[in-house]
N, C-alpha and C positions, 0 to 999 in steps of 0.2 A: 304594532311596530309604526313607523313615522308620527310620532307624537308631536304636539305643538303646545304649548303652555303661555301663560301672560298673567301678569300680576295685575290684579285690581286696584282700584283706588282705596279700597279699605282693608287692604294687605294681603286678602284670600289670592292664592293662585290658582286658576283653572286651567285644567288640563283636558285635551281630547285625543283620543289615539286612534288609528286605525286598526280595524279586525275582519278577518276573512275568513273563511273556510266553510267547513260542512257543520251545520247546527248554528251558524251565524246567520241572522236576520238579514235578508235579502243577499246572501253570501258576500258582502261586501259593505260593512258598514263602520260605525265609530262607536265609543263609549267615553262617557264623561267623568271626571273625577275632580276634587278641588282639595287643597292643604291649607289649614288656617295657621299655620305654625313653621311657615318660610319653608316647605318642601320635605320637613323631616317625615311627616305622616301625611296619608293620603285617605281621604273617603273611598268607600267600597265604589268601584266603576259600575255606570250606569248605562244601559243602551241608550242610544239617541232615536232610535226606530227611523233610521233614515237609509235610503240605499246611495252610497259613496263615502269616500274618503280617497286621499289621506287630508287631513284638516290645516288649516292655515287660521289663526286668531289675529284678529285686530281691534284695537280701542279707539273707536273713533272721538273725535273731539266735542262729538254731541252727548258723549257718554253712552254711546250704542256699543255694544259688543258684537261684531260683525265674524261670523263664522263661514269661510269659504272651503270649497271642496269639490272633487272632480265626481261626477257620475258614470258609472259604467254599461248600467244597463240604458235601453232604447229609451228617448235619444240620449247618447251618451254626452257630455260636455261637463260646464264647471257651473257649480249653484253656490248659493248664499243663503245663509239664515241670520236673524238679526236677534238679539235679547237686548230689553231694555232694562233686565233686573239683575243683571250681573250673571247671566249663565244660568238662572233658576228656570226660566222658561225662555222656549225660542219659537220664532214665527216660521210658518210653513217656508219649505225650500225655495227659492224662486230661480228662474234659469237667468244668467247673465252672461253665456255664451254656450254654444253647442258647437260639436265638432262640424257639424252640417256646414256652417258658416264659415268653414275654411275648407269645405269639400274634400275632407278625411273622414276617418272612422273614430277617430280618439285624440282629448286633448287631456292633459293631466297636470298634476303637481302644481298647483296654485301658490303663489304668493301677493300679497296684497301692500300697496303702498299708495301714501298720498302725494302726488305731483306737486311741481313748485307752483303751479296755479291754481292749486285745490281739487284739481280733478281728482277723483277715486279712480284707481287703476289696480287689476288684477291681471298679472304675468303669468304665464304657462306654456307648458311644453305642445307643440304640436307635431303629433307622430305622420308625417308626411306618407302618401301612398308608395313612394318609391324607396321605402325602408330607411329614411334619413328622419333627420327632425330638425325643427326651427322654433322660434320663440314667438307667440303671440300674446295678444292683450286685450281685455274688455274694459273699456271706460265709460263712466258716468260723469257729464259734464252740469247733471241737475240733481246733485244729492244722493243719486241712487234710484231715482224714479225710473230711467232709461238707462240702457247699455248699448254700446256699441261696440262689435267685437272689430279687431283690426289685427293687420301681421304687422311686426317690426321689420324692419331690415337687419337681417343676421347675416352679417357680412364676415362670414367665418367659414373656412373648410368645409363643403359639403360631407356630411358623416350622419351618424346615428349618436345624437348627446342625450345623456340622462341628467335631468335636473330635478332635484326633490322640493317638496313643499316647504315654503319658508327660507327660500335661498337667495332672493332677489332681496339686496339691501342696500341702503344710501350711506354714502361716505360723509364726512364732516364736510367736505369740500363741494358737496351736491354730486358726485358721481354715483351711478349706480353701477353695483358689482354682483355677478353671479357666478357662483362656481359651478362647472360641469365636467361629468365624465365623458371622455370623447371615445366612442367606439367606432373604429375604422369600419365602412362597409364593403363587400366586394360581391361580385358577380358569382353566386355560387352553382350548384347542380341546376340542371334545366333551365338555366338562364334566370333563377330567381335572386333577387337582391338579397344579400345574408349580411347579418351583423357578426362582427367578431366580439366574442364574449369578454375578451381582454381590453381593459379602457387604461387611459390617461388622464389624468386629471389637469384641467386648464382653469383659467379665471378669464371672464368675458366682461366689459364695460362698456358704459353708454354715457355720453357726456351732454347728451339732448333729450334729459327725462325719458329715456326709453325708446326714443323712436329708431335708433339704429345702434348697433353692437360690433364689436370689434375685440378680437383677441389681444389680451394684453400681457399674460405671461406665457411662456412655452410648456407645452405640455409635459409634467412631472410624472 
């Protein structure tokens, strides 16, 4: 589940999907397929033999295809692989951010964007130690040679939010939008922070290229 697909310049559609469970390599990995007829039929899914998921695909202006994804095994964090042949082969995964960069155990659900100044950015959910979550990112200002993890200003009510992969998008007016499921948190038994399994949908925006975020629509 949690698939992502992208159309290549030659008309092929490359798709990658999350897989997990008993018998799956690493217990948590990804499979790749492609379609040459506009999505009507797909090739047999092939294991990518990497530890991590879910995926996000972005075609860079250089022609490189970037696959970013989360890693659950230690060290937990966000990773990226690059293909220079349209997804036929991939580089080794490289670290773009670790959960430890934020003092937490887990970061997840990545979305890749090019910022207005050309900076390459990957946004993801930070699962905070108090049971809430916020939005972080890692940015590269040198074309992907180095990455700097940083927190955004998540100026919204404190709670546990769920944001899946490929959710941060840019509108035609330049504003960034992300939908999130809002799960209220409450102090449960033994003083442990608990998350309400019920959620309401909300929409959150940034007008400064992802530095700060605020709620733009009431929960639904």
